[in-house]
mmCIF file as gemmi writes it, N, C-alpha and C atoms, coordinates in Angstrom:
data_model
loop_
_atom_site.group_PDB
_atom_site.id
_atom_site.type_symbol
_atom_site.label_atom_id
_atom_site.label_alt_id
_atom_site.label_comp_id
_atom_site.label_asym_id
_atom_site.label_entity_id
_atom_site.label_seq_id
_atom_site.pdbx_PDB_ins_code
_atom_site.Cartn_x
_atom_site.Cartn_y
_atom_site.Cartn_z
_atom_site.occupancy
_atom_site.B_iso_or_equiv
_atom_site.pdbx_formal_charge
_atom_site.auth_seq_id
_atom_site.auth_asym_id
_atom_site.pdbx_PDB_model_num
ATOM 1 N N . MET Axp A 1 ? -29.379 39.206 -33.713 1 0 ? 1 A 1
ATOM 2 C CA . MET Axp A 1 ? -29.246 39.43 -32.292 1 0 ? 1 A 1
ATOM 3 C C . MET Axp A 1 ? -27.801 39.839 -31.99 1 0 ? 1 A 1
ATOM 4 N N . ALA Axp A 2 ? -27.639 40.793 -31.131 1 0 ? 2 A 1
ATOM 5 C CA . ALA Axp A 2 ? -26.316 41.298 -30.773 1 0 ? 2 A 1
ATOM 6 C C . ALA Axp A 2 ? -25.578 40.288 -29.909 1 0 ? 2 A 1
ATOM 7 N N . LYS Axp A 3 ? -24.278 40.264 -30.069 1 0 ? 3 A 1
ATOM 8 C CA . LYS Axp A 3 ? -23.446 39.382 -29.251 1 0 ? 3 A 1
ATOM 9 C C . LYS Axp A 3 ? -23.388 39.921 -27.828 1 0 ? 3 A 1
ATOM 10 N N . PRO Axp A 4 ? -23.161 39.064 -26.848 1 0 ? 4 A 1
ATOM 11 C CA . PRO Axp A 4 ? -23.013 39.548 -25.476 1 0 ? 4 A 1
ATOM 12 C C . PRO Axp A 4 ? -21.902 40.591 -25.403 1 0 ? 4 A 1
ATOM 13 N N . GLY Axp A 5 ? -22.126 41.617 -24.618 1 0 ? 5 A 1
ATOM 14 C CA . GLY Axp A 5 ? -21.138 42.672 -24.481 1 0 ? 5 A 1
ATOM 15 C C . GLY Axp A 5 ? -21.271 43.765 -25.516 1 0 ? 5 A 1
ATOM 16 N N . HIS Axp A 6 ? -22.189 43.608 -26.428 1 0 ? 6 A 1
ATOM 17 C CA . HIS Axp A 6 ? -22.417 44.618 -27.456 1 0 ? 6 A 1
ATOM 18 C C . HIS Axp A 6 ? -22.93 45.879 -26.787 1 0 ? 6 A 1
ATOM 19 N N . SER Axp A 7 ? -22.266 47.012 -27.001 1 0 ? 7 A 1
ATOM 20 C CA . SER Axp A 7 ? -22.608 48.226 -26.267 1 0 ? 7 A 1
ATOM 21 C C . SER Axp A 7 ? -23.521 49.164 -27.034 1 0 ? 7 A 1
ATOM 22 N N . TRP Axp A 8 ? -23.857 48.829 -28.272 1 0 ? 8 A 1
ATOM 23 C CA . TRP Axp A 8 ? -24.735 49.714 -29.027 1 0 ? 8 A 1
ATOM 24 C C . TRP Axp A 8 ? -26.167 49.454 -28.618 1 0 ? 8 A 1
ATOM 25 N N . SER Axp A 9 ? -26.967 50.49 -28.674 1 0 ? 9 A 1
ATOM 26 C CA . SER Axp A 9 ? -28.38 50.314 -28.401 1 0 ? 9 A 1
ATOM 27 C C . SER Axp A 9 ? -29.165 51.236 -29.306 1 0 ? 9 A 1
ATOM 28 N N . CYS Axp A 10 ? -30.352 50.843 -29.613 1 0 ? 10 A 1
ATOM 29 C CA . CYS Axp A 10 ? -31.225 51.659 -30.451 1 0 ? 10 A 1
ATOM 30 C C . CYS Axp A 10 ? -32.051 52.565 -29.549 1 0 ? 10 A 1
ATOM 31 N N . ALA Axp A 11 ? -32.181 53.812 -29.969 1 0 ? 11 A 1
ATOM 32 C CA . ALA Axp A 11 ? -33.018 54.743 -29.216 1 0 ? 11 A 1
ATOM 33 C C . ALA Axp A 11 ? -34.475 54.404 -29.451 1 0 ? 11 A 1
ATOM 34 N N . PRO Axp A 12 ? -35.319 54.584 -28.458 1 0 ? 12 A 1
ATOM 35 C CA . PRO Axp A 12 ? -36.741 54.358 -28.655 1 0 ? 12 A 1
ATOM 36 C C . PRO Axp A 12 ? -37.269 55.238 -29.78 1 0 ? 12 A 1
ATOM 37 N N . ALA Axp A 13 ? -38.25 54.737 -30.509 1 0 ? 13 A 1
ATOM 38 C CA . ALA Axp A 13 ? -38.82 55.478 -31.63 1 0 ? 13 A 1
ATOM 39 C C . ALA Axp A 13 ? -39.288 56.855 -31.189 1 0 ? 13 A 1
ATOM 40 N N . GLY Axp A 14 ? -38.933 57.86 -32.009 1 0 ? 14 A 1
ATOM 41 C CA . GLY Axp A 14 ? -39.37 59.22 -31.719 1 0 ? 14 A 1
ATOM 42 C C . GLY Axp A 14 ? -38.479 59.965 -30.758 1 0 ? 14 A 1
ATOM 43 N N . LYS Axp A 15 ? -37.459 59.352 -30.252 1 0 ? 15 A 1
ATOM 44 C CA . LYS Axp A 15 ? -36.577 59.991 -29.29 1 0 ? 15 A 1
ATOM 45 C C . LYS Axp A 15 ? -35.437 60.675 -30.039 1 0 ? 15 A 1
ATOM 46 N N . GLU Axp A 16 ? -35.237 61.941 -29.794 1 0 ? 16 A 1
ATOM 47 C CA . GLU Axp A 16 ? -34.194 62.709 -30.45 1 0 ? 16 A 1
ATOM 48 C C . GLU Axp A 16 ? -32.858 62.466 -29.767 1 0 ? 16 A 1
ATOM 49 N N . GLU Axp A 17 ? -31.76 62.478 -30.542 1 0 ? 17 A 1
ATOM 50 C CA . GLU Axp A 17 ? -30.427 62.292 -29.968 1 0 ? 17 A 1
ATOM 51 C C . GLU Axp A 17 ? -30.109 63.402 -28.981 1 0 ? 17 A 1
ATOM 52 N N . ASP Axp A 18 ? -30.586 64.629 -29.255 1 0 ? 18 A 1
ATOM 53 C CA . ASP Axp A 18 ? -30.33 65.75 -28.365 1 0 ? 18 A 1
ATOM 54 C C . ASP Axp A 18 ? -30.871 65.49 -26.96 1 0 ? 18 A 1
ATOM 55 N N . GLU Axp A 19 ? -31.992 64.791 -26.873 1 0 ? 19 A 1
ATOM 56 C CA . GLU Axp A 19 ? -32.588 64.505 -25.571 1 0 ? 19 A 1
ATOM 57 C C . GLU Axp A 19 ? -31.725 63.516 -24.791 1 0 ? 19 A 1
ATOM 58 N N . GLU Axp A 20 ? -31.016 62.66 -25.488 1 0 ? 20 A 1
ATOM 59 C CA . GLU Axp A 20 ? -30.228 61.622 -24.836 1 0 ? 20 A 1
ATOM 60 C C . GLU Axp A 20 ? -28.821 62.079 -24.504 1 0 ? 20 A 1
ATOM 61 N N . GLY Axp A 21 ? -28.364 63.149 -25.078 1 0 ? 21 A 1
ATOM 62 C CA . GLY Axp A 21 ? -26.988 63.577 -24.886 1 0 ? 21 A 1
ATOM 63 C C . GLY Axp A 21 ? -26.101 63.017 -25.976 1 0 ? 21 A 1
ATOM 64 N N . GLU Axp A 22 ? -24.806 63.106 -25.75 1 0 ? 22 A 1
ATOM 65 C CA . GLU Axp A 22 ? -23.832 62.682 -26.74 1 0 ? 22 A 1
ATOM 66 C C . GLU Axp A 22 ? -23.794 61.163 -26.872 1 0 ? 22 A 1
ATOM 67 N N . ASP Axp A 23 ? -23.65 60.705 -28.092 1 0 ? 23 A 1
ATOM 68 C CA . ASP Axp A 23 ? -23.514 59.282 -28.381 1 0 ? 23 A 1
ATOM 69 C C . ASP Axp A 23 ? -22.202 58.782 -27.763 1 0 ? 23 A 1
ATOM 70 N N . PRO Axp A 24 ? -22.224 57.701 -26.984 1 0 ? 24 A 1
ATOM 71 C CA . PRO Axp A 24 ? -20.994 57.196 -26.342 1 0 ? 24 A 1
ATOM 72 C C . PRO Axp A 24 ? -19.904 56.844 -27.346 1 0 ? 24 A 1
ATOM 73 N N . LEU Axp A 25 ? -20.277 56.309 -28.5 1 0 ? 25 A 1
ATOM 74 C CA . LEU Axp A 25 ? -19.281 55.976 -29.514 1 0 ? 25 A 1
ATOM 75 C C . LEU Axp A 25 ? -18.624 57.241 -30.05 1 0 ? 25 A 1
ATOM 76 N N . ASP Axp A 26 ? -19.427 58.273 -30.324 1 0 ? 26 A 1
ATOM 77 C CA . ASP Axp A 26 ? -18.867 59.549 -30.779 1 0 ? 26 A 1
ATOM 78 C C . ASP Axp A 26 ? -17.936 60.134 -29.72 1 0 ? 26 A 1
ATOM 79 N N . ALA Axp A 27 ? -18.29 59.999 -28.462 1 0 ? 27 A 1
ATOM 80 C CA . ALA Axp A 27 ? -17.447 60.518 -27.38 1 0 ? 27 A 1
ATOM 81 C C . ALA Axp A 27 ? -16.104 59.788 -27.35 1 0 ? 27 A 1
ATOM 82 N N . ARG Axp A 28 ? -16.118 58.474 -27.542 1 0 ? 28 A 1
ATOM 83 C CA . ARG Axp A 28 ? -14.864 57.707 -27.55 1 0 ? 28 A 1
ATOM 84 C C . ARG Axp A 28 ? -14.008 58.093 -28.745 1 0 ? 28 A 1
ATOM 85 N N . ILE Axp A 29 ? -14.626 58.256 -29.904 1 0 ? 29 A 1
ATOM 86 C CA . ILE Axp A 29 ? -13.873 58.63 -31.095 1 0 ? 29 A 1
ATOM 87 C C . ILE Axp A 29 ? -13.345 60.053 -30.967 1 0 ? 29 A 1
ATOM 88 N N . ALA Axp A 30 ? -14.11 60.936 -30.356 1 0 ? 30 A 1
ATOM 89 C CA . ALA Axp A 30 ? -13.665 62.321 -30.158 1 0 ? 30 A 1
ATOM 90 C C . ALA Axp A 30 ? -12.389 62.351 -29.331 1 0 ? 30 A 1
ATOM 91 N N . ARG Axp A 31 ? -12.274 61.475 -28.363 1 0 ? 31 A 1
ATOM 92 C CA . ARG Axp A 31 ? -11.065 61.427 -27.528 1 0 ? 31 A 1
ATOM 93 C C . ARG Axp A 31 ? -9.837 60.98 -28.309 1 0 ? 31 A 1
ATOM 94 N N . THR Axp A 32 ? -10.037 60.331 -29.464 1 0 ? 32 A 1
ATOM 95 C CA . THR Axp A 32 ? -8.904 59.909 -30.284 1 0 ? 32 A 1
ATOM 96 C C . THR Axp A 32 ? -8.367 61.055 -31.127 1 0 ? 32 A 1
ATOM 97 N N . GLY Axp A 33 ? -9.18 62.104 -31.31 1 0 ? 33 A 1
ATOM 98 C CA . GLY Axp A 33 ? -8.787 63.203 -32.184 1 0 ? 33 A 1
ATOM 99 C C . GLY Axp A 33 ? -9.177 62.956 -33.636 1 0 ? 33 A 1
ATOM 100 N N . CYS Axp A 34 ? -9.942 61.911 -33.896 1 0 ? 34 A 1
ATOM 101 C CA . CYS Axp A 34 ? -10.301 61.524 -35.262 1 0 ? 34 A 1
ATOM 102 C C . CYS Axp A 34 ? -11.792 61.691 -35.551 1 0 ? 34 A 1
ATOM 103 N N . LEU Axp A 35 ? -12.48 62.493 -34.758 1 0 ? 35 A 1
ATOM 104 C CA . LEU Axp A 35 ? -13.928 62.629 -34.915 1 0 ? 35 A 1
ATOM 105 C C . LEU Axp A 35 ? -14.312 63.214 -36.276 1 0 ? 35 A 1
ATOM 106 N N . GLU Axp A 36 ? -13.571 64.202 -36.751 1 0 ? 36 A 1
ATOM 107 C CA . GLU Axp A 36 ? -13.901 64.821 -38.042 1 0 ? 36 A 1
ATOM 108 C C . GLU Axp A 36 ? -13.806 63.795 -39.18 1 0 ? 36 A 1
ATOM 109 N N . GLN Axp A 37 ? -12.763 62.997 -39.173 1 0 ? 37 A 1
ATOM 110 C CA . GLN Axp A 37 ? -12.615 61.97 -40.208 1 0 ? 37 A 1
ATOM 111 C C . GLN Axp A 37 ? -13.727 60.927 -40.1 1 0 ? 37 A 1
ATOM 112 N N . HIS Axp A 38 ? -14.101 60.595 -38.881 1 0 ? 38 A 1
ATOM 113 C CA . HIS Axp A 38 ? -15.181 59.626 -38.671 1 0 ? 38 A 1
ATOM 114 C C . HIS Axp A 38 ? -16.505 60.169 -39.198 1 0 ? 38 A 1
ATOM 115 N N . ARG Axp A 39 ? -16.784 61.432 -38.923 1 0 ? 39 A 1
ATOM 116 C CA . ARG Axp A 39 ? -18.04 62.04 -39.402 1 0 ? 39 A 1
ATOM 117 C C . ARG Axp A 39 ? -18.072 62.124 -40.919 1 0 ? 39 A 1
ATOM 118 N N . GLU Axp A 40 ? -16.923 62.445 -41.53 1 0 ? 40 A 1
ATOM 119 C CA . GLU Axp A 40 ? -16.871 62.486 -42.995 1 0 ? 40 A 1
ATOM 120 C C . GLU Axp A 40 ? -17.151 61.101 -43.577 1 0 ? 40 A 1
ATOM 121 N N . LEU Axp A 41 ? -16.616 60.065 -42.94 1 0 ? 41 A 1
ATOM 122 C CA . LEU Axp A 41 ? -16.879 58.697 -43.381 1 0 ? 41 A 1
ATOM 123 C C . LEU Axp A 41 ? -18.354 58.35 -43.211 1 0 ? 41 A 1
ATOM 124 N N . GLN Axp A 42 ? -18.948 58.74 -42.09 1 0 ? 42 A 1
ATOM 125 C CA . GLN Axp A 42 ? -20.372 58.486 -41.871 1 0 ? 42 A 1
ATOM 126 C C . GLN Axp A 42 ? -21.235 59.187 -42.927 1 0 ? 42 A 1
ATOM 127 N N . GLU Axp A 43 ? -20.896 60.435 -43.242 1 0 ? 43 A 1
ATOM 128 C CA . GLU Axp A 43 ? -21.658 61.178 -44.243 1 0 ? 43 A 1
ATOM 129 C C . GLU Axp A 43 ? -21.554 60.514 -45.61 1 0 ? 43 A 1
ATOM 130 N N . CYS Axp A 44 ? -20.357 60.056 -45.967 1 0 ? 44 A 1
ATOM 131 C CA . CYS Axp A 44 ? -20.176 59.364 -47.242 1 0 ? 44 A 1
ATOM 132 C C . CYS Axp A 44 ? -21.008 58.086 -47.276 1 0 ? 44 A 1
ATOM 133 N N . MET Axp A 45 ? -20.965 57.329 -46.186 1 0 ? 45 A 1
ATOM 134 C CA . MET Axp A 45 ? -21.736 56.082 -46.127 1 0 ? 45 A 1
ATOM 135 C C . MET Axp A 45 ? -23.237 56.348 -46.213 1 0 ? 45 A 1
ATOM 136 N N . GLU Axp A 46 ? -23.687 57.426 -45.584 1 0 ? 46 A 1
ATOM 137 C CA . GLU Axp A 46 ? -25.104 57.773 -45.658 1 0 ? 46 A 1
ATOM 138 C C . GLU Axp A 46 ? -25.496 58.122 -47.089 1 0 ? 46 A 1
ATOM 139 N N . GLN Axp A 47 ? -24.619 58.826 -47.769 1 0 ? 47 A 1
ATOM 140 C CA . GLN Axp A 47 ? -24.912 59.254 -49.136 1 0 ? 47 A 1
ATOM 141 C C . GLN Axp A 47 ? -24.863 58.091 -50.123 1 0 ? 47 A 1
ATOM 142 N N . HIS Axp A 48 ? -23.837 57.255 -50.027 1 0 ? 48 A 1
ATOM 143 C CA . HIS Axp A 48 ? -23.615 56.215 -51.041 1 0 ? 48 A 1
ATOM 144 C C . HIS Axp A 48 ? -24.128 54.834 -50.648 1 0 ? 48 A 1
ATOM 145 N N . ARG Axp A 49 ? -24.248 54.571 -49.359 1 0 ? 49 A 1
ATOM 146 C CA . ARG Axp A 49 ? -24.691 53.265 -48.853 1 0 ? 49 A 1
ATOM 147 C C . ARG Axp A 49 ? -23.817 52.115 -49.364 1 0 ? 49 A 1
ATOM 148 N N . ASP Axp A 50 ? -22.538 52.413 -49.624 1 0 ? 50 A 1
ATOM 149 C CA . ASP Axp A 50 ? -21.608 51.404 -50.123 1 0 ? 50 A 1
ATOM 150 C C . ASP Axp A 50 ? -20.195 51.859 -49.772 1 0 ? 50 A 1
ATOM 151 N N . TRP Axp A 51 ? -19.527 51.123 -48.895 1 0 ? 51 A 1
ATOM 152 C CA . TRP Axp A 51 ? -18.212 51.532 -48.41 1 0 ? 51 A 1
ATOM 153 C C . TRP Axp A 51 ? -17.191 51.645 -49.522 1 0 ? 51 A 1
ATOM 154 N N . ARG Axp A 52 ? -17.421 50.962 -50.641 1 0 ? 52 A 1
ATOM 155 C CA . ARG Axp A 52 ? -16.462 51.028 -51.743 1 0 ? 52 A 1
ATOM 156 C C . ARG Axp A 52 ? -16.381 52.422 -52.349 1 0 ? 52 A 1
ATOM 157 N N . HIS Axp A 53 ? -17.424 53.209 -52.186 1 0 ? 53 A 1
ATOM 158 C CA . HIS Axp A 53 ? -17.429 54.591 -52.69 1 0 ? 53 A 1
ATOM 159 C C . HIS Axp A 53 ? -16.794 55.559 -51.697 1 0 ? 53 A 1
ATOM 160 N N . CYS Axp A 54 ? -16.41 55.079 -50.543 1 0 ? 54 A 1
ATOM 161 C CA . CYS Axp A 54 ? -15.91 55.95 -49.464 1 0 ? 54 A 1
ATOM 162 C C . CYS Axp A 54 ? -14.463 55.62 -49.089 1 0 ? 54 A 1
ATOM 163 N N . GLN Axp A 55 ? -13.697 55.136 -50.04 1 0 ? 55 A 1
ATOM 164 C CA . GLN Axp A 55 ? -12.326 54.72 -49.754 1 0 ? 55 A 1
ATOM 165 C C . GLN Axp A 55 ? -11.446 55.865 -49.262 1 0 ? 55 A 1
ATOM 166 N N . THR Axp A 56 ? -11.609 57.048 -49.82 1 0 ? 56 A 1
ATOM 167 C CA . THR Axp A 56 ? -10.801 58.191 -49.391 1 0 ? 56 A 1
ATOM 168 C C . THR Axp A 56 ? -11.047 58.496 -47.922 1 0 ? 56 A 1
ATOM 169 N N . GLN Axp A 57 ? -12.32 58.545 -47.53 1 0 ? 57 A 1
ATOM 170 C CA . GLN Axp A 57 ? -12.685 58.839 -46.149 1 0 ? 57 A 1
ATOM 171 C C . GLN Axp A 57 ? -12.266 57.697 -45.224 1 0 ? 57 A 1
ATOM 172 N N . LEU Axp A 58 ? -12.414 56.47 -45.693 1 0 ? 58 A 1
ATOM 173 C CA . LEU Axp A 58 ? -12.036 55.301 -44.902 1 0 ? 58 A 1
ATOM 174 C C . LEU Axp A 58 ? -10.535 55.308 -44.628 1 0 ? 58 A 1
ATOM 175 N N . ARG Axp A 59 ? -9.75 55.602 -45.645 1 0 ? 59 A 1
ATOM 176 C CA . ARG Axp A 59 ? -8.29 55.656 -45.468 1 0 ? 59 A 1
ATOM 177 C C . ARG Axp A 59 ? -7.882 56.801 -44.541 1 0 ? 59 A 1
ATOM 178 N N . ALA Axp A 60 ? -8.541 57.946 -44.672 1 0 ? 60 A 1
ATOM 179 C CA . ALA Axp A 60 ? -8.22 59.091 -43.814 1 0 ? 60 A 1
ATOM 180 C C . ALA Axp A 60 ? -8.517 58.762 -42.357 1 0 ? 60 A 1
ATOM 181 N N . PHE Axp A 61 ? -9.643 58.129 -42.088 1 0 ? 61 A 1
ATOM 182 C CA . PHE Axp A 61 ? -9.988 57.744 -40.723 1 0 ? 61 A 1
ATOM 183 C C . PHE Axp A 61 ? -9.003 56.703 -40.201 1 0 ? 61 A 1
ATOM 184 N N . GLY Axp A 62 ? -8.687 55.71 -41.026 1 0 ? 62 A 1
ATOM 185 C CA . GLY Axp A 62 ? -7.734 54.678 -40.619 1 0 ? 62 A 1
ATOM 186 C C . GLY Axp A 62 ? -6.353 55.253 -40.335 1 0 ? 62 A 1
ATOM 187 N N . ALA Axp A 63 ? -5.91 56.194 -41.164 1 0 ? 63 A 1
ATOM 188 C CA . ALA Axp A 63 ? -4.603 56.822 -40.959 1 0 ? 63 A 1
ATOM 189 C C . ALA Axp A 63 ? -4.597 57.632 -39.669 1 0 ? 63 A 1
ATOM 190 N N . CYS Axp A 64 ? -5.675 58.333 -39.393 1 0 ? 64 A 1
ATOM 191 C CA . CYS Axp A 64 ? -5.776 59.114 -38.162 1 0 ? 64 A 1
ATOM 192 C C . CYS Axp A 64 ? -5.701 58.188 -36.949 1 0 ? 64 A 1
ATOM 193 N N . MET Axp A 65 ? -6.425 57.102 -36.985 1 0 ? 65 A 1
ATOM 194 C CA . MET Axp A 65 ? -6.407 56.157 -35.866 1 0 ? 65 A 1
ATOM 195 C C . MET Axp A 65 ? -5.025 55.517 -35.72 1 0 ? 65 A 1
ATOM 196 N N . ALA Axp A 66 ? -4.349 55.236 -36.832 1 0 ? 66 A 1
ATOM 197 C CA . ALA Axp A 66 ? -3.002 54.665 -36.775 1 0 ? 66 A 1
ATOM 198 C C . ALA Axp A 66 ? -2.02 55.647 -36.153 1 0 ? 66 A 1
ATOM 199 N N . ARG Axp A 67 ? -2.14 56.931 -36.51 1 0 ? 67 A 1
ATOM 200 C CA . ARG Axp A 67 ? -1.281 57.949 -35.905 1 0 ? 67 A 1
ATOM 201 C C . ARG Axp A 67 ? -1.519 58.015 -34.405 1 0 ? 67 A 1
ATOM 202 N N . ARG Axp A 68 ? -2.761 57.918 -34.01 1 0 ? 68 A 1
ATOM 203 C CA . ARG Axp A 68 ? -3.11 57.932 -32.588 1 0 ? 68 A 1
ATOM 204 C C . ARG Axp A 68 ? -2.473 56.763 -31.866 1 0 ? 68 A 1
ATOM 205 N N . ASP Axp A 69 ? -2.548 55.565 -32.486 1 0 ? 69 A 1
ATOM 206 C CA . ASP Axp A 69 ? -1.962 54.373 -31.878 1 0 ? 69 A 1
ATOM 207 C C . ASP Axp A 69 ? -0.451 54.515 -31.733 1 0 ? 69 A 1
ATOM 208 N N . GLN Axp A 70 ? 0.202 55.16 -32.704 1 0 ? 70 A 1
ATOM 209 C CA . GLN Axp A 70 ? 1.65 55.344 -32.641 1 0 ? 70 A 1
ATOM 210 C C . GLN Axp A 70 ? 2.043 56.309 -31.522 1 0 ? 70 A 1
ATOM 211 N N . ARG Axp A 71 ? 1.183 57.286 -31.239 1 0 ? 71 A 1
ATOM 212 C CA . ARG Axp A 71 ? 1.472 58.253 -30.182 1 0 ? 71 A 1
ATOM 213 C C . ARG Axp A 71 ? 1.392 57.628 -28.801 1 0 ? 71 A 1
ATOM 214 N N . GLU Axp A 72 ? 0.606 56.589 -28.652 1 0 ? 72 A 1
ATOM 215 C CA . GLU Axp A 72 ? 0.412 55.978 -27.321 1 0 ? 72 A 1
ATOM 216 C C . GLU Axp A 72 ? 1.472 55.007 -26.96 1 0 ? 72 A 1
């Protein structure tokens, strides 16, 4: 069960993402300027199903987010 305040939700079965519009999480990450690194990490995770195989992508995303934090 999700904790209170959890903003993720599952789409109803059979519902395409295109019908719903942009994913709110993707929109927030896009505003950071790190969307490409995030997508590469997601693709790696989908392929390997183990974050240990995605260290390069994980570090790239983390570095991008750290640079963003330093700019603010």
